[in-house]
C-alpha positions in Angstrom: 149.0 9.7 109.8 146.2 7.4 110.8 144.2 8.2 113.9 145.7 5.3 116.0 143.6 6.3 119.0 140.3 5.7 117.2 141.6 2.6 115.5 142.6 1.1 118.9 139.3 2.1 120.4 137.0 0.6 117.8 139.1 -2.5 117.1 139.4 -3.3 120.8 136.9 -3.7 123.7 134.7 -0.9 122.5 134.2 -2.5 119.1 133.3 -5.8 120.6 131.0 -4.1 123.1 129.1 -2.5 120.2 128.7 -5.9 118.5 127.3 -7.3 121.8 124.9 -4.4 122.0 123.8 -4.6 118.4 120.2 -5.5 119.0 119.8 -2.8 121.6 121.4 -0.1 119.4 119.4 -1.1 116.3 116.2 -0.8 118.2 117.2 2.5 119.8 118.3 4.2 116.6 115.8 2.5 114.2 114.2 5.9 113.4 117.5 7.2 112.0 118.0 4.2 109.7 114.6 4.8 108.3 115.2 8.5 107.9 118.4 8.0 105.9 117.0 5.2 103.8 113.7 6.7 103.0 115.3 10.0 101.8 117.0 8.1 99.0 115.0 8.4 95.7 113.9 5.0 94.6 114.7 5.9 91.0 117.1 6.1 89.3 119.1 3.4 91.1 121.8 4.9 93.4 125.2 4.0 94.5 125.4 4.7 98.2 128.3 4.9 100.7 127.5 4.4 104.4 130.2 6.0 106.5 130.8 4.6 110.0 128.4 1.8 109.2 129.0 -0.2 112.4 127.3 -3.6 112.2 125.4 -2.6 109.1 121.8 -1.6 110.2 121.7 1.5 108.0 123.4 -0.2 105.0 120.9 -3.1 105.1 118.0 -0.7 105.3 119.3 1.2 102.3 120.0 -2.0 100.4 116.4 -3.2 101.0 115.1 0.2 99.6 117.4 0.2 96.6 116.6 -3.3 95.5 118.6 -5.0 92.7 119.1 -1.8 90.7 121.2 0.1 93.3 124.1 -0.8 95.6 125.3 0.2 99.0 128.8 0.0 100.4 129.5 0.3 104.2 132.8 1.5 105.6 134.0 1.4 109.2 137.3 1.6 111.0 136.3 -1.4 113.2 137.1 -4.9 112.0 134.8 -6.5 114.7 131.9 -4.3 113.5 132.5 -5.0 109.8 132.8 -8.8 110.4 129.4 -8.7 112.0 128.0 -6.5 109.2 129.2 -9.0 106.6 127.5 -11.9 108.4 124.2 -9.9 108.7 124.2 -9.1 105.0 124.8 -12.7 104.0 122.0 -13.9 106.3 119.6 -11.3 104.8 120.7 -12.1 101.3 121.4 -8.5 100.5 124.2 -7.4 98.1 126.1 -5.0 100.4 129.9 -4.5 100.3 131.6 -3.8 103.6 135.2 -2.3 103.9 137.4 -2.1 107.0 139.0 1.3 106.5 139.2 4.9 107.7 136.9 6.8 105.4 139.0 9.9 106.0 142.0 8.4 104.2 140.5 5.6 102.1 141.4 5.9 98.4 137.9 6.0 96.9 137.5 6.2 93.1 136.4 9.7 92.0 132.7 10.3 91.4 131.9 6.7 92.3 128.9 7.4 94.6 125.6 9.1 94.2 125.1 9.6 97.9 127.1 9.6 101.1 125.1 8.8 104.3 126.0 8.4 107.9 124.2 7.7 111.2 126.4 9.0 114.0 129.6 8.0 112.1 131.1 11.4 111.1 132.1 12.8 114.5 135.1 10.6 115.0 137.5 11.9 112.3 140.7 13.5 113.6 140.7 15.8 110.5 137.0 16.2 109.6 137.7 18.7 106.8 140.1 16.3 105.1 137.6 13.5 105.6 134.7 15.4 104.1 136.9 16.5 101.2 137.8 12.9 100.5 134.1 11.9 100.6 133.2 14.8 98.3 135.7 13.8 95.6 134.2 10.3 95.7 130.7 11.8 95.1 129.4 12.4 91.5 128.6 16.0 90.5 125.3 16.9 92.0 125.5 13.9 94.4 124.3 14.3 98.0 125.6 14.1 101.5 123.1 13.2 104.2 124.3 12.5 107.7 123.1 12.6 111.3 125.3 13.8 114.2 124.7 14.5 117.8 124.2 18.1 119.1 125.7 19.0 122.4 126.0 16.9 125.6 123.8 19.4 127.4 121.0 18.9 124.9 121.2 15.1 125.2 120.6 14.3 128.9 119.9 10.7 128.2 123.3 10.2 126.6 125.1 11.7 129.5 123.0 10.3 132.4 125.3 7.4 133.1 128.5 9.4 133.4 126.9 12.1 135.5 125.5 9.4 137.9 128.8 7.5 138.0 131.1 10.6 138.2 131.2 10.8 142.0 132.3 7.1 142.1 134.5 6.6 139.1 137.4 8.6 137.5 136.1 9.2 134.1 137.9 11.0 131.2 136.9 14.6 130.7 135.1 15.5 127.5 137.2 17.8 125.3 135.3 20.2 123.1 135.6 19.5 119.3 137.7 16.4 119.9 136.8 13.3 118.0 133.9 11.6 119.7 130.2 11.6 120.2 129.7 15.3 120.6 132.4 16.6 118.3 129.8 18.2 116.0 127.9 20.1 118.7 128.8 23.5 117.3 126.6 24.1 114.2 128.8 26.9 112.9 131.9 24.7 113.1 130.1 21.9 111.1 129.2 24.4 108.4 132.7 25.7 108.2 134.1 22.1 107.9 131.7 21.2 105.1 132.5 24.5 103.3 136.2 24.0 103.6 135.8 20.4 102.2 134.2 21.8 99.1 130.5 20.9 99.6 127.7 23.3 98.5 124.1 24.0 99.4 124.9 23.1 103.0 122.1 22.6 105.5 122.6 21.8 109.2 119.2 21.5 110.7 118.3 20.7 114.4 116.2 17.6 114.8 114.7 16.0 117.9 113.9 12.3 117.2 112.0 10.1 119.6 113.9 6.9 120.5 113.0 4.0 122.7 114.3 0.6 123.8 113.1 -2.2 126.1 113.6 -1.3 129.7 114.9 -4.8 130.3 117.9 -3.9 128.0 118.8 -0.7 129.9 121.3 -2.4 132.4 123.2 -4.0 129.5 123.2 -0.7 127.6 124.7 1.4 130.4 127.3 -1.2 131.5 128.6 -1.9 128.0 128.8 1.5 126.3 130.0 5.0 126.8 132.6 6.2 129.3 131.1 4.3 132.2 130.8 1.1 130.2 134.5 1.4 129.2 135.4 1.9 132.9 133.4 -1.1 134.0 134.8 -3.3 131.3 138.4 -2.3 132.1 138.6 -4.5 135.2 140.0 -3.6 138.5 136.7 -2.3 139.9 135.7 -4.1 143.1 132.2 -5.8 143.1 130.9 -3.5 145.8 131.9 -0.4 143.9 130.4 -1.8 140.7 127.2 -2.4 142.5 127.1 1.2 143.8 127.7 2.5 140.3 125.0 0.4 138.8 122.5 1.4 141.5 123.4 5.1 141.0 122.8 4.8 137.2 119.5 2.8 137.8 118.2 5.7 139.9 119.4 8.3 137.5 117.7 6.7 134.5 114.3 6.3 136.3 112.8 9.5 134.7 113.3 7.9 131.2 111.5 4.7 132.0 107.8 4.5 131.1 106.3 1.1 131.9 108.4 -1.5 130.1 110.0 1.0 127.7 112.8 3.6 128.0 112.0 6.7 126.0 114.1 9.8 125.2 114.5 12.5 122.5 117.8 12.5 120.6 118.9 16.0 119.9 120.8 15.9 116.6 121.9 17.8 113.5 120.7 16.6 110.1 123.5 17.5 107.7 122.7 17.9 104.0 125.0 19.1 101.2 125.6 18.7 97.5 128.8 17.9 95.6 129.7 20.6 93.1 
């Protein structure tokens, strides 16, 4: 059965919040878009599938690298994100196809892609082994998987600062280990087991620390739009005085990451690589 929880999340307020935060997120995670795109051989032309493509930053970067000889397709469960991605591709004049679908269950033609990529899009499957099996059968023999996923919450203090600061003031949902979500792939051994069960070979799961930054002026919008705290603040029912206390607590908690007019942090991630047999 489809994961109705993820569908509702990304087609509701969270999806629209990500569209609103597009510029901030593109700037913050630009190093990953470059990492994924530049790893693709320029020749021969490739057919690439971008899983969990969001508003299309990685897909557009890849399409620019591939030029007219290759082709990129982006897939995401969120209609608001895909709508925005289509608009961006048209404005850029880049030939990218975008599909609103759950990549876990999407009927993809066998051996139709040379490469599967993802920037923080593979941690949300309710059955990741099924998802990676579906993606593997859609990859030609010898084709590659190249994905980026978060390591643990403990290794990513920037990503958890807002909820730690707001926790004494707001009732926030508890994180569940291995459940679909940002840190679902924290356990390296579990990730390897998932890819192995899905039929991938030559599996590599390598720890990376990637320097990221964003304008300090954008930090308030980032923390009040996204994540568990952003969801709580957007849900309504929070009195202005409480909201102000939450925002102040987060502002103080993020101070160590602010350097002049920039916010800087290291993203602790896994770089996943594998080959389709």
